[in-house]
Predicted model as a PDB file, atoms N, CA, C, CB and O in Angstrom, pLDDT in the B-factor column:
MODEL        1                                                                  
ATOM      1  N   MET A   1      65.278-123.184 -74.668  1.00 71.00           N  
ATOM      2  CA  MET A   1      65.865-123.671 -73.435  1.00 71.00           C  
ATOM      3  C   MET A   1      66.573-122.552 -72.669  1.00 71.00           C  
ATOM      4  CB  MET A   1      66.837-124.799 -73.734  1.00 71.00           C  
ATOM      5  O   MET A   1      66.440-122.436 -71.450  1.00 71.00           O  
ATOM      6  N   LEU A   2      67.326-121.734 -73.402  1.00 78.00           N  
ATOM      7  CA  LEU A   2      68.037-120.643 -72.741  1.00 78.00           C  
ATOM      8  C   LEU A   2      67.068-119.603 -72.192  1.00 78.00           C  
ATOM      9  CB  LEU A   2      69.018-119.985 -73.710  1.00 78.00           C  
ATOM     10  O   LEU A   2      67.334-118.983 -71.163  1.00 78.00           O  
ATOM     11  N   VAL A   3      65.941-119.412 -72.882  1.00 78.00           N  
ATOM     12  CA  VAL A   3      64.941-118.469 -72.390  1.00 78.00           C  
ATOM     13  C   VAL A   3      64.373-118.962 -71.069  1.00 78.00           C  
ATOM     14  CB  VAL A   3      63.814-118.273 -73.424  1.00 78.00           C  
ATOM     15  O   VAL A   3      64.176-118.174 -70.144  1.00 78.00           O  
ATOM     16  N   ARG A   4      64.109-120.259 -70.974  1.00 79.00           N  
ATOM     17  CA  ARG A   4      63.572-120.828 -69.736  1.00 79.00           C  
ATOM     18  C   ARG A   4      64.573-120.708 -68.587  1.00 79.00           C  
ATOM     19  CB  ARG A   4      63.194-122.298 -69.949  1.00 79.00           C  
ATOM     20  O   ARG A   4      64.200-120.395 -67.456  1.00 79.00           O  
ATOM     21  N   ILE A   5      65.834-120.957 -68.887  1.00 82.00           N  
ATOM     22  CA  ILE A   5      66.864-120.827 -67.854  1.00 82.00           C  
ATOM     23  C   ILE A   5      66.965-119.375 -67.388  1.00 82.00           C  
ATOM     24  CB  ILE A   5      68.232-121.319 -68.383  1.00 82.00           C  
ATOM     25  O   ILE A   5      67.071-119.106 -66.191  1.00 82.00           O  
ATOM     26  N   GLY A   6      66.932-118.448 -68.337  1.00 83.00           N  
ATOM     27  CA  GLY A   6      66.975-117.033 -67.986  1.00 83.00           C  
ATOM     28  C   GLY A   6      65.773-116.614 -67.153  1.00 83.00           C  
ATOM     29  O   GLY A   6      65.914-115.883 -66.173  1.00 83.00           O  
ATOM     30  N   LEU A   7      64.589-117.079 -67.546  1.00 82.00           N  
ATOM     31  CA  LEU A   7      63.385-116.777 -66.767  1.00 82.00           C  
ATOM     32  C   LEU A   7      63.477-117.348 -65.363  1.00 82.00           C  
ATOM     33  CB  LEU A   7      62.146-117.322 -67.467  1.00 82.00           C  
ATOM     34  O   LEU A   7      63.102-116.687 -64.395  1.00 82.00           O  
ATOM     35  N   PHE A   8      63.970-118.566 -65.249  1.00 84.00           N  
ATOM     36  CA  PHE A   8      64.119-119.192 -63.934  1.00 84.00           C  
ATOM     37  C   PHE A   8      65.042-118.363 -63.043  1.00 84.00           C  
ATOM     38  CB  PHE A   8      64.664-120.625 -64.076  1.00 84.00           C  
ATOM     39  O   PHE A   8      64.745-118.132 -61.871  1.00 84.00           O  
ATOM     40  N   ILE A   9      66.152-117.923 -63.604  1.00 86.00           N  
ATOM     41  CA  ILE A   9      67.109-117.133 -62.825  1.00 86.00           C  
ATOM     42  C   ILE A   9      66.492-115.810 -62.386  1.00 86.00           C  
ATOM     43  CB  ILE A   9      68.386-116.874 -63.641  1.00 86.00           C  
ATOM     44  O   ILE A   9      66.644-115.405 -61.233  1.00 86.00           O  
ATOM     45  N   VAL A  10      65.803-115.142 -63.289  1.00 87.00           N  
ATOM     46  CA  VAL A  10      65.204-113.846 -62.967  1.00 87.00           C  
ATOM     47  C   VAL A  10      64.093-114.005 -61.933  1.00 87.00           C  
ATOM     48  CB  VAL A  10      64.653-113.176 -64.238  1.00 87.00           C  
ATOM     49  O   VAL A  10      64.061-113.274 -60.943  1.00 87.00           O  
ATOM     50  N   ILE A  11      63.187-114.951 -62.152  1.00 86.00           N  
ATOM     51  CA  ILE A  11      62.060-115.140 -61.236  1.00 86.00           C  
ATOM     52  C   ILE A  11      62.544-115.586 -59.862  1.00 86.00           C  
ATOM     53  CB  ILE A  11      61.071-116.167 -61.805  1.00 86.00           C  
ATOM     54  O   ILE A  11      62.075-115.079 -58.843  1.00 86.00           O  
ATOM     55  N   THR A  12      63.477-116.528 -59.830  1.00 88.00           N  
ATOM     56  CA  THR A  12      63.972-117.044 -58.560  1.00 88.00           C  
ATOM     57  C   THR A  12      64.727-115.979 -57.770  1.00 88.00           C  
ATOM     58  CB  THR A  12      64.872-118.244 -58.801  1.00 88.00           C  
ATOM     59  O   THR A  12      64.535-115.851 -56.561  1.00 88.00           O  
ATOM     60  N   SER A  13      65.579-115.216 -58.444  1.00 88.00           N  
ATOM     61  CA  SER A  13      66.330-114.185 -57.724  1.00 88.00           C  
ATOM     62  C   SER A  13      65.409-113.074 -57.219  1.00 88.00           C  
ATOM     63  CB  SER A  13      67.418-113.593 -58.627  1.00 88.00           C  
ATOM     64  O   SER A  13      65.629-112.530 -56.137  1.00 88.00           O  
ATOM     65  N   THR A  14      64.387-112.738 -57.992  1.00 89.00           N  
ATOM     66  CA  THR A  14      63.416-111.742 -57.535  1.00 89.00           C  
ATOM     67  C   THR A  14      62.645-112.253 -56.324  1.00 89.00           C  
ATOM     68  CB  THR A  14      62.443-111.380 -58.667  1.00 89.00           C  
ATOM     69  O   THR A  14      62.478-111.538 -55.337  1.00 89.00           O  
ATOM     70  N   ALA A  15      62.176-113.496 -56.409  1.00 88.00           N  
ATOM     71  CA  ALA A  15      61.442-114.080 -55.278  1.00 88.00           C  
ATOM     72  C   ALA A  15      62.327-114.162 -54.044  1.00 88.00           C  
ATOM     73  CB  ALA A  15      60.913-115.478 -55.639  1.00 88.00           C  
ATOM     74  O   ALA A  15      61.865-113.884 -52.938  1.00 88.00           O  
ATOM     75  N   TYR A  16      63.588-114.538 -54.212  1.00 88.00           N  
ATOM     76  CA  TYR A  16      64.502-114.615 -53.075  1.00 88.00           C  
ATOM     77  C   TYR A  16      64.688-113.242 -52.431  1.00 88.00           C  
ATOM     78  CB  TYR A  16      65.858-115.181 -53.517  1.00 88.00           C  
ATOM     79  O   TYR A  16      64.664-113.114 -51.207  1.00 88.00           O  
ATOM     80  N   SER A  17      64.872-112.225 -53.260  1.00 88.00           N  
ATOM     81  CA  SER A  17      65.077-110.880 -52.720  1.00 88.00           C  
ATOM     82  C   SER A  17      63.877-110.405 -51.913  1.00 88.00           C  
ATOM     83  CB  SER A  17      65.359-109.899 -53.847  1.00 88.00           C  
ATOM     84  O   SER A  17      64.030-109.864 -50.818  1.00 88.00           O  
ATOM     85  N   VAL A  18      62.685-110.611 -52.459  1.00 89.00           N  
ATOM     86  CA  VAL A  18      61.464-110.184 -51.766  1.00 89.00           C  
ATOM     87  C   VAL A  18      61.297-110.951 -50.460  1.00 89.00           C  
ATOM     88  CB  VAL A  18      60.226-110.388 -52.666  1.00 89.00           C  
ATOM     89  O   VAL A  18      61.016-110.354 -49.421  1.00 89.00           O  
ATOM     90  N   LEU A  19      61.466-112.260 -50.507  1.00 85.00           N  
ATOM     91  CA  LEU A  19      61.305-113.070 -49.297  1.00 85.00           C  
ATOM     92  C   LEU A  19      62.364-112.744 -48.251  1.00 85.00           C  
ATOM     93  CB  LEU A  19      61.366-114.552 -49.644  1.00 85.00           C  
ATOM     94  O   LEU A  19      62.057-112.693 -47.060  1.00 85.00           O  
ATOM     95  N   ALA A  20      63.594-112.523 -48.673  1.00 85.00           N  
ATOM     96  CA  ALA A  20      64.659-112.184 -47.718  1.00 85.00           C  
ATOM     97  C   ALA A  20      64.366-110.857 -47.022  1.00 85.00           C  
ATOM     98  CB  ALA A  20      66.024-112.114 -48.432  1.00 85.00           C  
ATOM     99  O   ALA A  20      64.608-110.711 -45.824  1.00 85.00           O  
ATOM    100  N   ILE A  21      63.848-109.898 -47.775  1.00 86.00           N  
ATOM    101  CA  ILE A  21      63.501-108.616 -47.168  1.00 86.00           C  
ATOM    102  C   ILE A  21      62.350-108.786 -46.181  1.00 86.00           C  
ATOM    103  CB  ILE A  21      63.128-107.590 -48.252  1.00 86.00           C  
ATOM    104  O   ILE A  21      62.396-108.256 -45.070  1.00 86.00           O  
ATOM    105  N   LEU A  22      61.312-109.531 -46.590  1.00 85.00           N  
ATOM    106  CA  LEU A  22      60.172-109.746 -45.692  1.00 85.00           C  
ATOM    107  C   LEU A  22      60.585-110.462 -44.410  1.00 85.00           C  
ATOM    108  CB  LEU A  22      59.087-110.548 -46.402  1.00 85.00           C  
ATOM    109  O   LEU A  22      60.200-110.045 -43.317  1.00 85.00           O  
ATOM    110  N   PHE A  23      61.361-111.533 -44.531  1.00 81.00           N  
ATOM    111  CA  PHE A  23      61.812-112.257 -43.342  1.00 81.00           C  
ATOM    112  C   PHE A  23      62.741-111.395 -42.494  1.00 81.00           C  
ATOM    113  CB  PHE A  23      62.520-113.555 -43.744  1.00 81.00           C  
ATOM    114  O   PHE A  23      62.712-111.475 -41.266  1.00 81.00           O  
ATOM    115  N   GLY A  24      63.566-110.570 -43.141  1.00 79.00           N  
ATOM    116  CA  GLY A  24      64.459-109.683 -42.402  1.00 79.00           C  
ATOM    117  C   GLY A  24      63.704-108.651 -41.590  1.00 79.00           C  
ATOM    118  O   GLY A  24      64.041-108.381 -40.437  1.00 79.00           O  
ATOM    119  N   VAL A  25      62.678-108.074 -42.205  1.00 82.00           N  
ATOM    120  CA  VAL A  25      61.853-107.092 -41.485  1.00 82.00           C  
ATOM    121  C   VAL A  25      61.131-107.769 -40.318  1.00 82.00           C  
ATOM    122  CB  VAL A  25      60.822-106.427 -42.445  1.00 82.00           C  
ATOM    123  O   VAL A  25      61.071-107.225 -39.215  1.00 82.00           O  
ATOM    124  N   TYR A  26      60.588-108.951 -40.570  1.00 80.00           N  
ATOM    125  CA  TYR A  26      59.911-109.671 -39.486  1.00 80.00           C  
ATOM    126  C   TYR A  26      60.887-109.991 -38.347  1.00 80.00           C  
ATOM    127  CB  TYR A  26      59.274-110.973 -40.023  1.00 80.00           C  
ATOM    128  O   TYR A  26      60.534-109.909 -37.170  1.00 80.00           O  
ATOM    129  N   CYS A  27      62.105-110.351 -38.715  1.00 78.00           N  
ATOM    130  CA  CYS A  27      63.127-110.658 -37.711  1.00 78.00           C  
ATOM    131  C   CYS A  27      63.422-109.444 -36.837  1.00 78.00           C  
ATOM    132  CB  CYS A  27      64.414-111.140 -38.390  1.00 78.00           C  
ATOM    133  O   CYS A  27      63.558-109.563 -35.620  1.00 78.00           O  
ATOM    134  N   LEU A  28      63.519-108.282 -37.466  1.00 76.00           N  
ATOM    135  CA  LEU A  28      63.785-107.067 -36.697  1.00 76.00           C  
ATOM    136  C   LEU A  28      62.615-106.695 -35.795  1.00 76.00           C  
ATOM    137  CB  LEU A  28      64.096-105.914 -37.634  1.00 76.00           C  
ATOM    138  O   LEU A  28      62.811-106.236 -34.670  1.00 76.00           O  
ATOM    139  N   ILE A  29      61.401-106.894 -36.292  1.00 82.00           N  
ATOM    140  CA  ILE A  29      60.222-106.517 -35.524  1.00 82.00           C  
ATOM    141  C   ILE A  29      59.914-107.544 -34.432  1.00 82.00           C  
ATOM    142  CB  ILE A  29      59.020-106.361 -36.451  1.00 82.00           C  
ATOM    143  O   ILE A  29      59.730-107.190 -33.268  1.00 82.00           O  
ATOM    144  N   GLY A  30      59.859-108.819 -34.824  1.00 76.00           N  
ATOM    145  CA  GLY A  30      59.417-109.852 -33.891  1.00 76.00           C  
ATOM    146  C   GLY A  30      60.518-110.529 -33.108  1.00 76.00           C  
ATOM    147  O   GLY A  30      60.288-111.016 -32.001  1.00 76.00           O  
ATOM    148  N   GLY A  31      61.702-110.564 -33.667  1.00 72.00           N  
ATOM    149  CA  GLY A  31      62.794-111.282 -33.021  1.00 72.00           C  
ATOM    150  C   GLY A  31      62.585-112.787 -33.103  1.00 72.00           C  
ATOM    151  O   GLY A  31      61.460-113.248 -33.296  1.00 72.00           O  
ATOM    152  N   HIS A  32      63.642-113.540 -32.961  1.00 71.00           N  
ATOM    153  CA  HIS A  32      63.537-114.998 -33.008  1.00 71.00           C  
ATOM    154  C   HIS A  32      64.797-115.621 -32.441  1.00 71.00           C  
ATOM    155  CB  HIS A  32      63.296-115.489 -34.450  1.00 71.00           C  
ATOM    156  O   HIS A  32      65.801-114.945 -32.218  1.00 71.00           O  
ATOM    157  N   ASN A  33      64.725-116.938 -32.210  1.00 73.00           N  
ATOM    158  CA  ASN A  33      65.901-117.645 -31.727  1.00 73.00           C  
ATOM    159  C   ASN A  33      66.645-118.265 -32.906  1.00 73.00           C  
ATOM    160  CB  ASN A  33      65.508-118.730 -30.698  1.00 73.00           C  
ATOM    161  O   ASN A  33      66.242-118.076 -34.054  1.00 73.00           O  
ATOM    162  N   ILE A  34      67.714-118.994 -32.645  1.00 74.00           N  
ATOM    163  CA  ILE A  34      68.566-119.517 -33.716  1.00 74.00           C  
ATOM    164  C   ILE A  34      67.852-120.550 -34.588  1.00 74.00           C  
ATOM    165  CB  ILE A  34      69.815-120.135 -33.123  1.00 74.00           C  
ATOM    166  O   ILE A  34      68.086-120.584 -35.796  1.00 74.00           O  
ATOM    167  N   MET A  35      66.992-121.388 -34.016  1.00 74.00           N  
ATOM    168  CA  MET A  35      66.280-122.381 -34.828  1.00 74.00           C  
ATOM    169  C   MET A  35      65.295-121.718 -35.786  1.00 74.00           C  
ATOM    170  CB  MET A  35      65.540-123.372 -33.927  1.00 74.00           C  
ATOM    171  O   MET A  35      65.162-122.131 -36.938  1.00 74.00           O  
ATOM    172  N   GLU A  36      64.614-120.698 -35.302  1.00 76.00           N  
ATOM    173  CA  GLU A  36      63.701-119.973 -36.181  1.00 76.00           C  
ATOM    174  C   GLU A  36      64.471-119.273 -37.303  1.00 76.00           C  
ATOM    175  CB  GLU A  36      62.883-118.948 -35.375  1.00 76.00           C  
ATOM    176  O   GLU A  36      63.971-119.171 -38.423  1.00 76.00           O  
ATOM    177  N   ALA A  37      65.665-118.796 -37.017  1.00 75.00           N  
ATOM    178  CA  ALA A  37      66.495-118.166 -38.040  1.00 75.00           C  
ATOM    179  C   ALA A  37      66.896-119.178 -39.107  1.00 75.00           C  
ATOM    180  CB  ALA A  37      67.745-117.538 -37.408  1.00 75.00           C  
ATOM    181  O   ALA A  37      66.881-118.862 -40.297  1.00 75.00           O  
ATOM    182  N   LEU A  38      67.254-120.392 -38.690  1.00 76.00           N  
ATOM    183  CA  LEU A  38      67.626-121.432 -39.650  1.00 76.00           C  
ATOM    184  C   LEU A  38      66.439-121.841 -40.515  1.00 76.00           C  
ATOM    185  CB  LEU A  38      68.183-122.654 -38.919  1.00 76.00           C  
ATOM    186  O   LEU A  38      66.578-121.992 -41.729  1.00 76.00           O  
ATOM    187  N   TYR A  39      65.279-122.018 -39.899  1.00 78.00           N  
ATOM    188  CA  TYR A  39      64.080-122.347 -40.667  1.00 78.00           C  
ATOM    189  C   TYR A  39      63.729-121.232 -41.645  1.00 78.00           C  
ATOM    190  CB  TYR A  39      62.903-122.610 -39.729  1.00 78.00           C  
ATOM    191  O   TYR A  39      63.364-121.502 -42.789  1.00 78.00           O  
ATOM    192  N   GLY A  40      63.835-119.997 -41.209  1.00 76.00           N  
ATOM    193  CA  GLY A  40      63.542-118.858 -42.078  1.00 76.00           C  
ATOM    194  C   GLY A  40      64.483-118.789 -43.264  1.00 76.00           C  
ATOM    195  O   GLY A  40      64.049-118.508 -44.382  1.00 76.00           O  
ATOM    196  N   GLU A  41      65.758-119.040 -43.041  1.00 80.00           N  
ATOM    197  CA  GLU A  41      66.736-119.014 -44.135  1.00 80.00           C  
ATOM    198  C   GLU A  41      66.467-120.137 -45.132  1.00 80.00           C  
ATOM    199  CB  GLU A  41      68.170-119.131 -43.582  1.00 80.00           C  
ATOM    200  O   GLU A  41      66.497-119.915 -46.342  1.00 80.00           O  
ATOM    201  N   PHE A  42      66.204-121.341 -44.629  1.00 85.00           N  
ATOM    202  CA  PHE A  42      65.892-122.469 -45.512  1.00 85.00           C  
ATOM    203  C   PHE A  42      64.611-122.194 -46.297  1.00 85.00           C  
ATOM    204  CB  PHE A  42      65.751-123.775 -44.698  1.00 85.00           C  
ATOM    205  O   PHE A  42      64.538-122.477 -47.492  1.00 85.00           O  
ATOM    206  N   THR A  43      63.613-121.650 -45.629  1.00 84.00           N  
ATOM    207  CA  THR A  43      62.336-121.360 -46.279  1.00 84.00           C  
ATOM    208  C   THR A  43      62.503-120.330 -47.382  1.00 84.00           C  
ATOM    209  CB  THR A  43      61.317-120.867 -45.257  1.00 84.00           C  
ATOM    210  O   THR A  43      61.839-120.427 -48.414  1.00 84.00           O  
ATOM    211  N   THR A  44      63.366-119.354 -47.190  1.00 85.00           N  
ATOM    212  CA  THR A  44      63.617-118.356 -48.224  1.00 85.00           C  
ATOM    213  C   THR A  44      64.124-119.017 -49.490  1.00 85.00           C  
ATOM    214  CB  THR A  44      64.619-117.311 -47.736  1.00 85.00           C  
ATOM    215  O   THR A  44      63.632-118.723 -50.580  1.00 85.00           O  
ATOM    216  N   TYR A  45      65.106-119.909 -49.365  1.00 86.00           N  
ATOM    217  CA  TYR A  45      65.634-120.609 -50.538  1.00 86.00           C  
ATOM    218  C   TYR A  45      64.590-121.532 -51.156  1.00 86.00           C  
ATOM    219  CB  TYR A  45      66.878-121.411 -50.160  1.00 86.00           C  
ATOM    220  O   TYR A  45      64.432-121.558 -52.377  1.00 86.00           O  
ATOM    221  N   LEU A  46      63.884-122.282 -50.333  1.00 87.00           N  
ATOM    222  CA  LEU A  46      62.903-123.238 -50.834  1.00 87.00           C  
ATOM    223  C   LEU A  46      61.765-122.536 -51.576  1.00 87.00           C  
ATOM    224  CB  LEU A  46      62.343-124.068 -49.684  1.00 87.00           C  
ATOM    225  O   LEU A  46      61.412-122.931 -52.687  1.00 87.00           O  
ATOM    226  N   LEU A  47      61.196-121.506 -50.970  1.00 86.00           N  
ATOM    227  CA  LEU A  47      60.094-120.803 -51.622  1.00 86.00           C  
ATOM    228  C   LEU A  47      60.545-120.088 -52.892  1.00 86.00           C  
ATOM    229  CB  LEU A  47      59.473-119.803 -50.662  1.00 86.00           C  
ATOM    230  O   LEU A  47      59.793-120.043 -53.866  1.00 86.00           O  
ATOM    231  N   ALA A  48      61.751-119.532 -52.906  1.00 87.00           N  
ATOM    232  CA  ALA A  48      62.263-118.895 -54.115  1.00 87.00           C  
ATOM    233  C   ALA A  48      62.412-119.923 -55.235  1.00 87.00           C  
ATOM    234  CB  ALA A  48      63.615-118.208 -53.834  1.00 87.00           C  
ATOM    235  O   ALA A  48      62.089-119.628 -56.386  1.00 87.00           O  
ATOM    236  N   PHE A  49      62.890-121.114 -54.918  1.00 87.00           N  
ATOM    237  CA  PHE A  49      63.018-122.176 -55.917  1.00 87.00           C  
ATOM    238  C   PHE A  49      61.646-122.602 -56.449  1.00 87.00           C  
ATOM    239  CB  PHE A  49      63.752-123.388 -55.315  1.00 87.00           C  
ATOM    240  O   PHE A  49      61.472-122.790 -57.653  1.00 87.00           O  
ATOM    241  N   VAL A  50      60.684-122.751 -55.551  1.00 88.00           N  
ATOM    242  CA  VAL A  50      59.336-123.169 -55.961  1.00 88.00           C  
ATOM    243  C   VAL A  50      58.684-122.103 -56.845  1.00 88.00           C  
ATOM    244  CB  VAL A  50      58.453-123.444 -54.719  1.00 88.00           C  
ATOM    245  O   VAL A  50      58.070-122.425 -57.862  1.00 88.00           O  
ATOM    246  N   VAL A  51      58.820-120.843 -56.454  1.00 87.00           N  
ATOM    247  CA  VAL A  51      58.243-119.757 -57.256  1.00 87.00           C  
ATOM    248  C   VAL A  51      58.913-119.698 -58.627  1.00 87.00           C  
ATOM    249  CB  VAL A  51      58.391-118.399 -56.525  1.00 87.00           C  
ATOM    250  O   VAL A  51      58.230-119.527 -59.636  1.00 87.00           O  
ATOM    251  N   GLY A  52      60.219-119.834 -58.678  1.00 85.00           N  
ATOM    252  CA  GLY A  52      60.928-119.820 -59.961  1.00 85.00           C  
ATOM    253  C   GLY A  52      60.532-120.965 -60.857  1.00 85.00           C  
ATOM    254  O   GLY A  52      60.313-120.774 -62.053  1.00 85.00           O  
ATOM    255  N   THR A  53      60.438-122.154 -60.294  1.00 83.00           N  
ATOM    256  CA  THR A  53      60.039-123.324 -61.076  1.00 83.00           C  
ATOM    257  C   THR A  53      58.609-123.182 -61.572  1.00 83.00           C  
ATOM    258  CB  THR A  53      60.182-124.602 -60.245  1.00 83.00           C  
ATOM    259  O   THR A  53      58.327-123.446 -62.740  1.00 83.00           O  
ATOM    260  N   GLY A  54      57.717-122.771 -60.703  1.00 82.00           N  
ATOM    261  CA  GLY A  54      56.321-122.591 -61.101  1.00 82.00           C  
ATOM    262  C   GLY A  54      56.162-121.490 -62.137  1.00 82.00           C  
ATOM    263  O   GLY A  54      55.379-121.630 -63.076  1.00 82.00           O  
ATOM    264  N   GLY A  55      56.888-120.408 -61.978  1.00 79.00           N  
ATOM    265  CA  GLY A  55      56.815-119.313 -62.942  1.00 79.00           C  
ATOM    266  C   GLY A  55      57.283-119.731 -64.323  1.00 79.00           C  
ATOM    267  O   GLY A  55      56.646-119.391 -65.320  1.00 79.00           O  
ATOM    268  N   VAL A  56      58.371-120.453 -64.396  1.00 78.00           N  
ATOM    269  CA  VAL A  56      58.866-120.934 -65.690  1.00 78.00           C  
ATOM    270  C   VAL A  56      57.889-121.929 -66.288  1.00 78.00           C  
ATOM    271  CB  VAL A  56      60.259-121.579 -65.541  1.00 78.00           C  
ATOM    272  O   VAL A  56      57.660-121.915 -67.497  1.00 78.00           O  
ATOM    273  N   TRP A  57      57.311-122.788 -65.472  1.00 75.00           N  
ATOM    274  CA  TRP A  57      56.354-123.777 -65.962  1.00 75.00           C  
ATOM    275  C   TRP A  57      55.126-123.095 -66.557  1.00 75.00           C  
ATOM    276  CB  TRP A  57      55.937-124.726 -64.830  1.00 75.00           C  
ATOM    277  O   TRP A  57      54.643-123.490 -67.618  1.00 75.00           O  
ATOM    278  N   VAL A  58      54.624-122.072 -65.872  1.00 74.00           N  
ATOM    279  CA  VAL A  58      53.453-121.350 -66.373  1.00 74.00           C  
ATOM    280  C   VAL A  58      53.801-120.574 -67.640  1.00 74.00           C  
ATOM    281  CB  VAL A  58      52.907-120.392 -65.296  1.00 74.00           C  
ATOM    282  O   VAL A  58      53.055-120.623 -68.618  1.00 74.00           O  
ATOM    283  N   LEU A  59      54.914-119.867 -67.635  1.00 72.00           N  
ATOM    284  CA  LEU A  59      55.289-119.068 -68.791  1.00 72.00           C  
ATOM    285  C   LEU A  59      55.707-119.921 -69.980  1.00 72.00           C  
ATOM    286  CB  LEU A  59      56.405-118.131 -68.424  1.00 72.00           C  
ATOM    287  O   LEU A  59      55.495-119.522 -71.125  1.00 72.00           O  
ATOM    288  N   ALA A  60      56.293-121.083 -69.734  1.00 69.00           N  
ATOM    289  CA  ALA A  60      56.758-121.941 -70.816  1.00 69.00           C  
ATOM    290  C   ALA A  60      55.599-122.578 -71.568  1.00 69.00           C  
ATOM    291  CB  ALA A  60      57.673-123.019 -70.272  1.00 69.00           C  
ATOM    292  O   ALA A  60      55.784-123.023 -72.701  1.00 69.00           O  
ATOM    293  N   ASP A  61      54.413-122.636 -70.978  1.00 66.00           N  
ATOM    294  CA  ASP A  61      53.259-123.199 -71.655  1.00 66.00           C  
ATOM    295  C   ASP A  61      52.616-122.228 -72.635  1.00 66.00           C  
ATOM    296  CB  ASP A  61      52.246-123.637 -70.645  1.00 66.00           C  
ATOM    297  O   ASP A  61      51.722-122.616 -73.388  1.00 66.00           O  
ATOM    298  N   SER A  62      53.050-120.992 -72.640  1.00 63.00           N  
ATOM    299  CA  SER A  62      52.456-120.021 -73.560  1.00 63.00           C  
ATOM    300  C   SER A  62      53.004-120.227 -74.967  1.00 63.00           C  
ATOM    301  CB  SER A  62      52.729-118.578 -73.083  1.00 63.00           C  
ATOM    302  O   SER A  62      54.083-120.792 -75.141  1.00 63.00           O  
ATOM    303  N   GLN A  63      52.258-119.767 -75.969  1.00 54.00           N  
ATOM    304  CA  GLN A  63      52.667-119.889 -77.366  1.00 54.00           C  
ATOM    305  C   GLN A  63      53.973-119.162 -77.623  1.00 54.00           C  
ATOM    306  CB  GLN A  63      51.583-119.349 -78.287  1.00 54.00           C  
ATOM    307  O   GLN A  63      54.772-119.598 -78.453  1.00 54.00           O  
ATOM    308  N   GLN A  64      54.199-118.067 -76.927  1.00 59.00           N  
ATOM    309  CA  GLN A  64      55.362-117.238 -77.174  1.00 59.00           C  
ATOM    310  C   GLN A  64      56.668-117.989 -76.923  1.00 59.00           C  
ATOM    311  CB  GLN A  64      55.304-116.002 -76.311  1.00 59.00           C  
ATOM    312  O   GLN A  64      57.625-117.823 -77.679  1.00 59.00           O  
ATOM    313  N   LEU A  65      56.725-118.803 -75.884  1.00 57.00           N  
ATOM    314  CA  LEU A  65      57.965-119.507 -75.558  1.00 57.00           C  
ATOM    315  C   LEU A  65      58.019-120.910 -76.152  1.00 57.00           C  
ATOM    316  CB  LEU A  65      58.130-119.588 -74.060  1.00 57.00           C  
ATOM    317  O   LEU A  65      59.071-121.549 -76.118  1.00 57.00           O  
ATOM    318  N   ASN A  66      56.923-121.395 -76.687  1.00 57.00           N  
ATOM    319  CA  ASN A  66      56.877-122.743 -77.232  1.00 57.00           C  
ATOM    320  C   ASN A  66      56.216-122.711 -78.602  1.00 57.00           C  
ATOM    321  CB  ASN A  66      56.121-123.699 -76.280  1.00 57.00           C  
ATOM    322  O   ASN A  66      55.072-123.143 -78.742  1.00 57.00           O  
ATOM    323  N   PRO A  67      56.926-122.198 -79.631  1.00 59.00           N  
ATOM    324  CA  PRO A  67      56.308-121.996 -80.942  1.00 59.00           C  
ATOM    325  C   PRO A  67      55.954-123.288 -81.667  1.00 59.00           C  
ATOM    326  CB  PRO A  67      57.220-121.191 -81.801  1.00 59.00           C  
ATOM    327  O   PRO A  67      55.130-123.249 -82.581  1.00 59.00           O  
ATOM    328  N   LYS A  68      56.531-124.422 -81.310  1.00 62.00           N  
ATOM    329  CA  LYS A  68      56.246-125.695 -81.998  1.00 62.00           C  
ATOM    330  C   LYS A  68      54.898-126.274 -81.606  1.00 62.00           C  
ATOM    331  CB  LYS A  68      57.336-126.710 -81.697  1.00 62.00           C  
ATOM    332  O   LYS A  68      54.393-127.181 -82.268  1.00 62.00           O  
ATOM    333  N   ARG A  69      54.316-125.757 -80.539  1.00 55.00           N  
ATOM    334  CA  ARG A  69      53.050-126.283 -80.043  1.00 55.00           C  
ATOM    335  C   ARG A  69      51.893-125.828 -80.930  1.00 55.00           C  
ATOM    336  CB  ARG A  69      52.817-125.838 -78.592  1.00 55.00           C  
ATOM    337  O   ARG A  69      51.868-124.679 -81.372  1.00 55.00           O  
ATOM    338  N   ASP A  70      50.946-126.710 -81.192  1.00 49.00           N  
ATOM    339  CA  ASP A  70      49.811-126.366 -82.056  1.00 49.00           C  
ATOM    340  C   ASP A  70      48.770-125.582 -81.322  1.00 49.00           C  
ATOM    341  CB  ASP A  70      49.187-127.603 -82.632  1.00 49.00           C  
ATOM    342  O   ASP A  70      47.750-125.213 -81.905  1.00 49.00           O  
TER     343      ASP A  70                                                      
ENDMDL                                                                          
END                                                                             
């Protein structure tokens, strides 16, 4: 359980960092209004959560993290 929580934290924080940088660069290049900024910020959190959850789900199905599985 603790391994899964640790993986979730690592994967989610990495995904958030990458997405925040990408959206930040796009913001500097393309510019946007306040609504687009709010959507971009929400999307960064949402996509980071989805990537973290999916990553833990995929990794948790492996034999290494689930030794009780046949």
